[in-house]
C-alpha positions in Angstrom: -73.0 -20.1 62.1 -69.7 -18.6 61.0 -67.9 -15.8 62.7 -65.1 -13.5 61.4 -63.4 -11.1 63.9 -62.1 -7.8 62.6 -60.3 -4.8 63.9 -62.1 -1.7 62.6 -60.3 1.6 62.3 -62.8 4.5 62.3 -62.3 8.1 63.3 -58.8 7.5 64.8 -60.1 4.7 67.1 -59.8 1.0 66.8 -62.7 -1.3 67.6 -63.2 -5.1 67.7 -66.1 -6.4 65.6 -67.4 -9.8 65.0 -69.3 -10.6 61.8 -71.7 -13.6 62.4 -73.2 -15.1 59.3 -74.8 -18.2 58.0 -72.5 -18.1 55.0 -69.0 -19.6 55.1 -68.0 -16.8 52.6 -69.8 -13.6 53.5 -70.1 -10.7 51.2 -69.2 -7.0 51.5 -72.9 -6.3 51.9 -72.9 -8.6 55.0 -70.0 -6.6 56.4 -71.7 -3.3 55.6 -74.9 -4.4 57.5 -72.9 -5.3 60.6 -71.0 -1.9 60.5 -74.3 -0.2 60.2 -75.7 -2.1 63.2 -72.7 -1.7 65.4 -71.4 1.7 64.5 -74.6 3.4 63.3 -73.0 4.4 60.0 -75.6 4.1 57.2 -74.4 1.9 54.3 -74.8 4.9 51.9 -72.2 6.8 54.0 -69.7 4.0 54.3 -66.3 3.6 52.5 -64.6 0.4 53.5 -60.9 0.0 52.7 -58.7 -3.0 52.9 -55.1 -3.0 51.7 -55.8 -0.2 49.2 -59.0 -1.8 47.9 -62.4 0.0 48.0 -64.7 -2.8 49.1 -67.8 -0.7 49.2 -67.8 -0.4 45.4 -68.7 -4.1 45.0 -71.4 -5.1 47.6 -71.8 -8.6 46.2 -68.1 -9.3 46.3 -67.0 -12.0 48.7 -64.6 -11.1 51.5 -62.4 -14.0 50.8 -61.9 -12.7 47.3 -60.3 -9.6 48.8 -58.1 -11.7 51.1 -60.1 -10.9 54.2 -59.9 -13.5 56.9 -60.2 -13.8 60.6 -58.3 -11.0 62.6 -57.8 -8.7 59.6 -57.9 -4.9 60.1 -60.2 -2.8 57.9 -60.7 0.9 57.7 -64.1 2.5 57.6 -64.6 6.0 56.5 -68.0 7.6 57.0 -70.2 9.6 59.3 -73.0 8.7 61.5 -76.4 10.1 60.8 -77.8 12.4 63.5 
């Protein structure tokens, strides 16, 4: 089991999040699923930003490809479904 810890900026607040995965190089889709579970923001409503890059546009892209490692800060834009 591999874990990556993030700081997630959403709605003016900062949250700690841990992505646990079997893969040593998780994908954007793995990150989106964890955001959906933890913050209740459906994948279809998510925009994930990291250093000016729109991660949500390439769900199969690997986080390492974007330079995302342990302790990175990402920004999530999106609304929870009621």
